[in-house]
N, C-alpha and C positions, 0 to 999 in steps of 0.2 A: 840819683835823682834829687836834686834839691831843691827843698819849701822854702820861701821866709826864710832863708840863710843857714839851714839846720842841712848838713849832706845825710843824712840820716840812717849815719854808719849802723847805729843799733836800733834791731825792732824786735820787737815782740809777738807772736802770732800765735791761735790757735784756731779749730776750723769755724769762731765766728768773723776771726777778718787779723788785720795785722796792726800794731800802731808803730809808731816814734817813740825809742824807751825817754830820748833826750829834750824833744821838745810837745811829748804828746801828740803831733799832727796823726790824726788815720788814717791808716794807704793804701786799705783793703776793705774789703765786705764790711763789718759793724765795729771794727776796729776788735781791737785783744777783746777779751770775755767780754766780746758783744754790746760794750760799752762806747759809747763817741757819737755815734749815726743811729736815728733812725729806717736811713733808707742803705741798699748797700750800695757801695765803688765798688762795681764789676770789676771783677780779674777771673779771666776767659782762659778759657785750658780748652786741647781739643775734646772730642767727647770720642765713644763709639763707632760716631757716623761722621767722616769726614764731613760731610755737610754741616754740621753743628760743633758748636762749640756750647760749652758749659759755663755757669760759676760757678768757681771753684769755695764760694762761703753761699751762694741762695739757691741754688742748681736752677739759675733760670736758661734758657736754651734759647738759642738763636741761630740766625744763618749765618755759617762761617763768611758767607760775600759781603755779611752788615757791617761789619767788624774789620772797620780802617785805622 
């Protein structure tokens, strides 16, 4: 994934989110250590119920059908 010319080859993440080490772009959640964004950039994954997906960072749950 390349945004603003940076390929984001080096990232740092935790339970708050993920950030590119080189350019500082928040790539998921709220950014590494929760710094960088006040709202979550969701990264949805399968949940225990296949009908739903859940955000890795804020635990928001939505219908899997709404994820495109």
